[in-house]
N, C-alpha and C positions, 0 to 999 in steps of 0.2 A: 354751394353754401347756403342757397337759398333752399333747396329741400331740406338740408340740416336745421336751417331757422325755423320754417313750418312746421317740422316734427317738434321741434322744443316747444313751440307757442303752444299746438295741440296739447301736449302732456301738461302744460302749466296750466292751460284752461281746465282741464279734468281736475287738477289737485284743488284749483280755486272751488270747482263745484262739489268737490268731496267737503271742503271747509264749510262751505254755506248750508250743508246736511248737517254737519256737526254742530254748528251755530244753532241752527234752527231746533235741532234735537235738545240742546243745552237749554233754548229760552223755554221750551215746552216743558222740560223736567225741573223747573224751578220748584222748590218746595210750596204747594198751594197753588201753585199757578202764577202766571207772571203778573196777573192783575193784583194779587195779596201782595206783590213786592212794590206796585206801583201805586198803592193808595195805603192811607193810615190805616192803625189797627182798628179804630173805632167807626169805620166804613161801612155803609148799610149794605145788605143785599142787593138794593136798587142799583148802587153807586158800582158795585162789581159788577152787575149784569150788563151795565151801559156801559162801562170799559170793555167787557168781553166783546160786544157788539162792535164797540168803536174800533177794538184791534184785530177783528175778524176770528176772534177765537170760536165763536159758534159755527165757524163753517166747517167744511169737511178737511181732512187733515192734507189732501193733495192740492186744494184749493188755498188752504193757508202758506204753503209753502210756495205755490205760484205768487202770490203775493208779497210774500216775504223777499222771494229773489227781484220782483220786479222793483219792490222799494229799495233793495240794496243797490241795483244798477242805477238808479235815478239818486243816489246816494244819500237816501232818506232814511237817516237811521232812528227818527224820533226826536223827542226832545229830553234834555238832560233832566233828570230828576233834581240834579244839585242847584243849576242856576236857570231852569225853565227855558233856556237858548237851543234851538236847533243843534243836535250834536254836529251835523256837518260844519255847522258855524264856528262852535266851537274849536274842532278840529283845525279849521282852515285859519283860525286866528292863531292859534299856538305852534301848529307845525312847523311854521319856517324857524321858528327858535330852536326846536329840537334838532331840525335838518341842518342848520349852520352849526350847532354844538357837535352834532356827531360826525360832520363832514371835517371841522377842525381838528376833532379827537383822532378821526381817520388818518388825515394829513399827517398829524404828528407821528402816529404809530407806524405809516407806511415811510415815511421820510427818513424816522430813525432807525425802524425795525429791520427794514431790509439791508441796508448798507452795515448795519453793527452785526446783523446775521452772517453777512458775507464774510466781513472782515474777521470776525470770530471763528468761521469755518477756515479762512486762509491761514491764519494765526494759531491752529490748532494746539492746544496746551501752554499757549501764552499766557501772561497776566489779562491781556485782553479778552481772550477766549473764557478765562475763568469770571473775570468781572461780569462778561455779558450773560453768561450761563447762571451766576447766583443773581444778579440783578432781575433777570427774567422769573425766576423762582420767588424772590420778593414779589415783584410785582402782580405775579398772578395769585399769592397767598394774601396781600392786604385789600380787605375790602373797600369797595369804591368809595362807599359815605364816609368811612373813617379817614382815608386819605383824604376825601374833598374837604374835610372838616379839620384836618391838620394843615391842610393848604391854606385855608381861610384864617386860622386863627394866626399862624407864622407870618403868610407874606400880605395879608390883608388888613389884620388887627395889630399885630405887633409891630411890623416893620413898614406897614403903611404902603407897600409899593404898587399895590394893585387894590382896585375896588373891592368891596366885601360883597356887592349883592346887584342884582338886578341886570338888564340888559344893555342900559344906557344911565348916564347920572341924571338925577332930577332936573328938569327945567330946559334940558337941552332940546332945541329944536330938531327936528326929524322930518324927511319926506320919505315916505314909504313907495316903493317901488316893487320889489319882489319880497319884502318881510326878511331878507337875510341883510342885516344892517350894516355890516362891514361892507358888502358887494353895494347895497343902497348909496352908503356914502362915497364910494368911490365912483358910482355912475351918475350921482347928481352933482360932482365937485363938493359934497359937504365933507371934506377931509378930516375936520374937526370931529364930524360923528364917526366916521369911518374908525379914527385912532380909539377914540373913545369907546366903542362897541367892540373894538380888538382887545381893549385892555380889561373889559368885563369879560371876555371870551377866555382869556388865558387860563385862569385858574380851574374853572369846571372843564376846560377840553383836556387839561393834563391829567386831571381826577378820571375823566372818562376813558382816556386814552391808556391808562397804566396796564390795564389787562390785554387789550389788543396788541399793544407794543411789545409785550412780554411773548405773548403767543406766536406773534410773526417772528420775532428775533429768532426764538427756539425753531420755528418750522424753517424759516429761511436757512440756518444753520445747519440743521440735519440734511436738509435737500441739496444743498450745496456739498457736503461732505460726500452725499451718495453720488452724485453726479459725477464729481471730480474722479472718483474711483472706475468709471465706466470705460470700456475698450476705446469708445471712440473718441473720447477726449484725450487717451494716452497717445493714438494714432494721430491725433491733429498735432499734438505736440512732438511726435516721432518726425512728422512732415515739416518741421519747421515754421508752422503758422505763429504769428506775432501773439505774444501771450494776451493782447488787449483782445485780440480776435478769436481767441480761444475762449475767453473768459464771457465775452459777449454773445458770441454766436453759439458757443457748443455747451457754456455752462450755465449762464445765467437764464438763458431763454428754455432750457429744458428745466432747470431748477425751480423756475417760477409755476409751473402746472400745481403743485400742491399749495403753494403760497397764495395763489389766485383764489383757490376753493376757500381757504380761510380766512382770506380777506373779505370774500362775500359773504360767509357765514357771519362773520365778526362785525360787520356793518349792519347787518340786521338785526343783530343782540345788543348793538348800543342802545336802542330804544329802551330796552328793559333797565339798562346801567343808568340811562339819561333820568329815569324816575326819581332815584335818590340825589343823583348830583344835582339836578334842577330844585330839589326841595331844599337842598342845602344852601344853595345861592341864590335861591327865588328867583331862577332864570325866566320863569312863567311860560314855559314850553308845554308841549304835551304832557310829558312825564309827571308834572306838578298836578293838572288837571286829573290824570288816570290814578293818581294816587288817591287825590279826593274823592273820584269816582268808587274806589275801590272799598274805601272806608265807609262811604254813604251808601254802598250797595246801589250804586247808579248803574243799572244794568245797560240801558240803551247806549249810554256813554262807552261802556266796556266793549260792547259789540261794534260799535263803529271803530274802536281803536283797536281791536283783534283783526277787523277785516283790513284795515289800512295797513297794519302790520304784515298781514297775509300778503297781501300786493305786493308790499315793498320787497317782501322775499321772494316771491315770483320773479319780478322783474331783475333782482340782484342774480338770482339762480340762472335766467336767461342770459343775462350779460357774462355770467362767469363761463358758460357752457359756448356761447360765442368767441369769448377769449380762448378757451380750449382748443377751440378749431382753428383759430388764429395764430396760437403758439406752436399746436401740434396737428397738421394737416391729416394725420393719421386717424385722429379723432372723427373727422367728418367722414371720413372713408369706411371706417367701423361701423358708423351710425346710417 
């Protein structure tokens, strides 16, 4: 298992290095040079030249790339053109909100999608199966921002069951530990804060979970149907094994291989969906910050965000690969 893990780490390190090359090339290819995007239109030639020297753009290309890598390793993405604050600081302040929202959405998607997909496969052709398949199609087709807006109008504004925006109610005292406010409220014993943060999390998490829930349901259903028809499942049934043993040891463990892959990819893609969801609910996470950076052409912020997402994807892929080795030892042998 150690050799398998080391091999995967080396592959992912190469992938990250390739991404830094693409980011560096993108930064260099900005129309008119990056200095023209970081200065006003009426900037003088002296100001542009001073900025080029400050950015090291007058150095040889290999030296610029080395400096670029050094800054990335130290999480120095420069300063945001929108706020003037370091990009790393902006991301550190906002990332916990996006992580909390993404984790809540994935808990909903996994907690409902896997059991629903399994039951739909077990009851193939029933009303449950028809409802699960139809519901998953609807979930995939509805745009996240539209669903988020509808949930906000119905459950927050019309019925007033849940808050309309923000992560906490105004004026509520809060002790920060991890930045995940539900967890922090539990850790510090501020259960009123944990409950209030949970209520603020419900609607955006449901909106963000809609597409992952639909995908996980369909993949689980298809995977279970495929595994149930395998010879080893029929052999286990013929031997008289208990149904719960067959379902747990032979069906679900093997059916989880494609599901785990999809979950890893979906968790990374939730960040892109969070951009729109956070904007609708004024959630104050990375999504809303990147939306502002995109509209204002804040390239240092976008570069920092792209690298963070890439690292996140790399870690998720590593976890997926390791989980493959756990679920199916043959993967380790072949690797």
